N, C-alpha and C positions, 0 to 999 in steps of 0.2 A: 249427623254426629246418632240420631242414635242408629238408623240405619248401618252407618260406616259398623258402630259398637257391636250387632246382629251380626253384622260379617266374617266381620274376628274371630263371635263367640263359637262361628260356625267351623269355618275353619279349623278354631282349635280342636273341639270336637271333633269332629271327622281325622287331625290327625295322629288324635289318641287314640281313635277308634281305630285303625288303623294296623299303629301296633300291635292296641288292648285285644282286638283279636284273633293278632297272632300269636298271641301269648296266651289267652287261651285254651286256645285248638292245639298248641303244644307242649303246655303244661303235663296233661293226663301220662305222653309219653316218655316228657324229662325230668318230670320228681323222682324216677327210680335209679339216674344216673347223681353222683355224688360228683357237686359244684368244687373246681379247686381254685384257692385263693390267692390271689394275684401280691399281696403283701403289702398294697396300701396303708400305712397309717396317718391318721391327722393329728393332726393337735389336741387339744381340747378343749385352743386358744376361735379353731380355724371352724370345729362342728357348732362351738357358741354364736360365734358370727351368721353360721351356714345357715341356724336355727329364725336367730331374727329373721338373714336377708327375706326366709320360707314363709314367717307369715307378717312381714311387713309390703316389701319387695311383688314378691310373689305372690300375695297375699291368703296363701295356704291352700293357693291352690291346684297341687300335687304336694301328694305323702309320701315321705320317702324313707325305704329302712336305710339308718346310715353304716349297718352290720355290710351288704350289703353295697352303698355304691365305694365304702373304704376298697371294695375291693375289687370294680372295677376303675375308679378315678382320682388320681394323683393327687395331691394340694396344693400342687400349679394349677391345674384342672381346673379344682374346686374355686381359688384366687381370681382367674378369671371371670371363672362365671357370679361369682362377688361385685365384681371389678363393668360387668361388661352388660352381667344382665345374660349370655348365650356360652354351654357347654364350649368347645372351643373342640371344632371336626378339622380331619388334614380335605386340601379339596377335595377328592378322591373321594370318602365317606358323605364328604355334600352332591355331591354329582350319583352314585349310585343310588343316595334317598330319592331323591327327584327321579331318577329314571324309575323308581321301584313306584313312586307314587304315578307319575304323565301315565308306567303302565298297567293301573291297576282298574280290571275288569271293570268293576261296579263305580267306584271313587272318583270322580273327578272334579279332583280343587288347583284353583292356581299353584302349582309346585312351586313357586318362592316362597307364598305364603307359610306352605305347609312349610316348607324348606325351617324358616326363620322361626315360626310353633314349637318344629321339634328339634330346636337347637336349644332353645328355651327348658326343656322339661326334660330331654334326655342326654348323655355323657352316654359319649362317641362310642366306649367300648357295649355299652349296653345297645348300640343303636345300632351295631355291627355283626352282632350275635343275633339279633333278632330278623335281620335283613338276613343274614345268612339258611337263616330257615327255607325261606322262601328260595331257595335259587334248588337248582337240577341236583346238586353233592344234598343239603341240607335234606329236601322230599330224601334222596336218598339212606341217609342216615335213620332216617328217622323212619319210614316208609320201608326199604329196601324194597328189592325188584325180582322177580321170575330171573331162575337160574333156566339153563341153557336148555334142560330140557323142558322149558318150562310149564314147569309142575310146580318147586319148590317156589318159597320164596327165600333170598341173601338176603339178614340186614342186622342189624347190631341187635346185642341183645346179653344182657348179661350170663355170664354162666355160676357156679355151683358156689364160687369164689366173688360173686357179686364181681365181677369182672368187667365192664366194654370186649366182648368179642363179635365178631361176623359167623354167624349162625345160620348155614341152612334147615328155614324150619317146614315140616310137611306138618299139613292143616286137612282135619277132616274133610271134605266132600261136602256130606251133609247135613254138618252144625258143623257151621258163622265162629271159626274165631276158635274154635276145639283144634291146638296142636298133640298131633299124633310123636312127634320124635322135634328133638333138638340137637344138630349134631354141630358141633366148631371146627370152623374151617381153615387150617391152619393162613399161614398170611402170606406165604409167597401159590396158593391153590386160588386162593379169591379170583386172580384174573382169571380162571381154568372153569371157576364154578360159575365167576357171573357176566356177561356178556357184553363186553363194551367199559368194560372197568379198567385201568391200569393204574402201574403207580407210578408218581410222578418223579419220582428221586429210588428208590429202591422196595423191598418188600419190607414194610412197616404193617399197623393194625390202627386201619383207616377210624375204628369205631372209638377214639381217645377225643375227640373232637367230642365229642357229644359228654367230654368230662372238662369242655374247654380247654385242652392241649393241643395241640395247635402244631405239630411236631411227625405230620404224617401226608401231607399231600396227595393227589389221589387226581386221575381223570375219569370223567365217564364219557360214552358216547352219545349224544341223542339225536337223532336221527340224523347226522350228521353233520352236529355241532361236540366236538371234541374242545375246546377255549374251557380251559375254568374259569368260572364264572369271580369276573371281578375283588368283587364282598371276602372269597374264596381267595383270591390270589395275594392280598392285603395279608388274611389272616394269618395265611400260611410262611408268609413273607417269600413268594416265588415271583 
């Protein structure tokens, strides 16, 4: 019994490490962008029942910000958590999460156990957003890539109006991370500047995804892989 309990604690810890480590790495990059609220509103009764669930059934193992949770999860999702002990995830999200755990080169744990603990901890929106940043599309939005001349960086950045836009950034070769110039690229010109980039539907601003706006789908050709990552296909509804 003690060994089983210790194993469960280990699985939970490793699962949380996988998602939280991504958050720690990405948070300094994402914090300059403003979140877009989805508009869910929980009743005072539901909030009270959730807090009771946290301190009793969940033994206060996870700390949540109610305001952020209300941006991500609907009252129906919370009700299902309270009734079953699990956040509701679609079959696609479950598969994507298990695949991400299985592909993790550092931590190898039972994917079913990892999924079980993750669903007890994270609502589906939060899980999908974290997973999205670990794909080729997410990495491009966060870190950018070299332009066709292999000299400048094409990446999302904030302009003078604090709007997320795609820019061509030239850095000093001798001073790390010193930006010499940053020029905003018109949406139509992004495929001409960034090799392997193409719009999935039409020219738009791909950087809006950093503000949780999934209205601008795109494709990336990375070493011959032109398929849109499943998590982004779901977020973009394509």
